[in-house]
C-alpha positions, 0 to 999 in steps of 0.5 A: 500500499506504500506504492499507493501513497507514493503514486497519489503523492507523485501529482502525475496522471501516470502515478495516480493512475498507477495508484488506482490499479495498484488498489485493484490489483492488491485486492484481487491478489490479497483475496487469492492469498487469504483464500489459499491460506484458509484452504491450507489451514483447513488441511494442515491445521497449523500456522507454524511454517516450520511444521509444514515442510514438503506438503506440496507433494500432497497438495501439487494443485494447492502448490501451483495456485499458491505459487501463481498468486505469490508470483502475482504478489511480487509483481512478476511481469505479465501480471497486474501488480508489475504494471501498477508498480511501474506506473507508480515508479515512473510517475513519481520519478518524473514528477516535478513536485520534488527535487531530483535528490528527494526522488532519487532517495524515495525510488531507491527506497522503493527499490528495496521494497521491491527486492524484499517482497520476493525474498519473503514470499519465495521463503514462504513457499519454500518453508510450506511446500518444499523440503522433507515432509513432517511425518507427524503432520502427514500421519495426523492430517488428511492433506487432500488436494484443491477441489474444483470449486477452489480451483474455480475461485482462484481462476476467477481471481487469476484471469483478471490479474493476468488480464490487467497485467497484459492489457492494462487499458481495460481497466485504466480507460475507466478511470483515467478521465477522472484522475486527469481532473483529480490531478489538475486540481492537486497541482492547482492547489499545491504546485501553483508557482508564484502564488504563496496563498494557493495552498489555502485556496478553498476547495469549493473554488476549485473545478468540480469533479464530474463522473465520465459519461458513457456514450451509448 
């Protein structure tokens, strides 16, 4: 969600559009991961990673879905998270609202977050699904693989994640006109040059946001 805040604070159309896309993407990916966590817990009845180990052999479908959703969460190219983070990166890096030094430091910190995310996600996959099996867990729990309804639910979430990643305009064209108006308002309030009183301009005096009209 830090990317969302940075995208909003970029005061650029691209950054704000990326922030909205990131919120939608985060909702889809987060829902899929929470669902898979619940499905895994129903089978293992434990939340301690060290007690799982090697369950990928017993649950290959859940392993495959968990891997796909984790790759989406770490912003793998071709998925919605990658496009959203890239838009925020470029939008903030090209913003005129901040000095070059501040933008460089902020982008560097963002890059650190991008590196840390795969580390903890891939470590989680390794501890749950790889390595030797926990004999006590295998003997006392029924580790059945994913059922058709679970595969269907994850598929319904992965289709838009991949679809928006390959062709983000499917989603961004819905709100682009609104984000452009909002960016104009933000620039009028916070970035007007030579007018120190602009920061105190009443919001009522600014242009009113209008919802985009859809032609029949």
